[in-house]
C-alpha positions, 0 to 999 in steps of 0.5 A, a space after each residue: 299793403 307795407 307802409 312806408 317806414 319813416 325817417 328814424 327806421 330809415 336811417 336804422 334800415 340803412 345803417 343796417 346794412 351798410 355796418 362795419 362794427 361786426 366785421 372789423 370787431 372779429 380783426 381787432 386783435 389782428 389790427 393790435 399785432 400788425 402796428 405793435 410790429 410796425 412800431 419796430 419797424 424804425 429801430 429795424 430800419 435804422 440798423 440799430 445793433 440790438 444790445 446784448 443782455 449777457 445772462 452773469 452766471 453763465 456769461 452767455 447772452 438773451 439771443 445765445 441763450 434762446 437760439 440754445 433752447 429752440 435748436 434743443 427742442 428740434 433736437 428732441 421732436 426729431 428724436 420723437 418723430 424717429 422714436 416713433 416711425 420705430 414704434 409704428 414699424 414694431 407696430 406694423 410688423 407685429 399686427 397680424 393682418 389686423 387691418 386697423 392695426 396697419 392703419 393706425 400704425 401708418 398713421 403714425 408713421 406719416 404723422 411723425 415723418 412729416 414732424 421731422 421734415 417739420 424739424 428738419 425745416 426748423 433746424 434749416 430755418 433756424 440758421 439760414 437765419 441765424 447767419 445771415 444777422 
């Protein structure tokens, strides 16, 4: 027969059953990120203008510099996707019926097209967002 648990044992069993410490610990970085993001909402809600920081050597603001770097990265990823499509087409052409090589070429073309679509979408979203502000 099982003995009845003492008050302390019963309390431990209940607290283990209803404990939320383990479940909240895994969301701690998300909570910190959201709290940090919420700190900037009043500034954005009040329509505060960003403070332009001009780089002395080029006369560009930091915003212009960041947009330029992002545009360069998007163009480079688009060019890499096009080159990968060309290389995949050449691989498929010279595969001589080898199924493994054809599969590699098909996957290379597929992933290059996905990368090209993602870079076009990133460029479009970036330009849309910049046009709004």
